[in-house]
N, C-alpha and C positions, 0 to 999 in steps of 0.2 A: 415051321412054326417057331416064333421067337419066345424065349422065356424071359421073365423079369427077375432081376436080382435087386434086393433092397439091402442097403447097408447103413447102419447108423454111425455117423462120425460127428465129432465136435464141429460146431459152427465155424470156428476160426480155421480149422483144417480144411473144411469144405470150401470156404471162401478163398483161402490161399491156393488150394489145388485148382479151383476154377480159374483164378487169375493166371497161374502158371501155364495151365493147358491152353488157355485162350491166347497167351503170348506165343504159343507154339502153333497156333492155328487149329487147335483141337477143342472139342468140348469134353467134359469129364467122362461122359458115357463112351466116347470113342477111345479115350486114353485107357479106360478100364478094359474095353474090348481088346486093345492092343496088348495090355498086360496078360490077359487070358490067352491070347494067341501065342505070345512069346513063351508063356508057361508051357503050353502044349508042345511047342517046337523044342524047348529045352528039356522037356520031360520032368519038370519041376519048377521051382521058383527061379526066375531068370536072373537072379542076383544072389550073392552070398548072404545067407542068414546065419549069424553067429551070435555067440554069447560074449563077444569081446575077449576071445581067448588070449590074445597078447597082453591085454591089460590085466586079466585075471592071473596070468602067469607071473607078471611083475609083482602083483600084490602078494601072491603066495610066496614068492621068493623073498620079498621084504619081510614077511611074517616069519618065515623060516630063519632068515638071517638074524632077526631081532631075538627070536626064541633061543638061538644058539649063543646068545651073549653079545652079538654085534651091536654097535651103537650107531646112531645117526647124528649128523651135524645139526646144530640148531640153525635157524634161519639167519641169525647174526653171523655165525661161523661161516655159513655158505657165502653170504654176501662179502665177508672179509676176504675169503679165498678168491672170489671173483674179482674183487677190487685189486688184490695183490697180483693176480694173473694179468689183469689189464695194464697195470703199471709196469709189468715186466715185458709187455708186448706179446703175450700169448694170445693166439686167435682161436675163436670158437667156430665150429661148423654150423 
């Protein structure tokens, strides 16, 4: 016996997902079934679910740096440094 799952999503999200899955030759119901099967095979969500740990770490470090008395360049200072570096031939990655 098959069970029904109902999920409320924003209209734009649903329309975008329908178009994406259609371009892959799938309907949304099949794509959701694939997600459920992949979850069972993975024993959890089949992709990383995070809180942006890298970004959060950078923000915490910047706050720590500022609280310890460190200063930051203004936008104008940063641009001046970049222009000077370009004039001297320094390359950025």
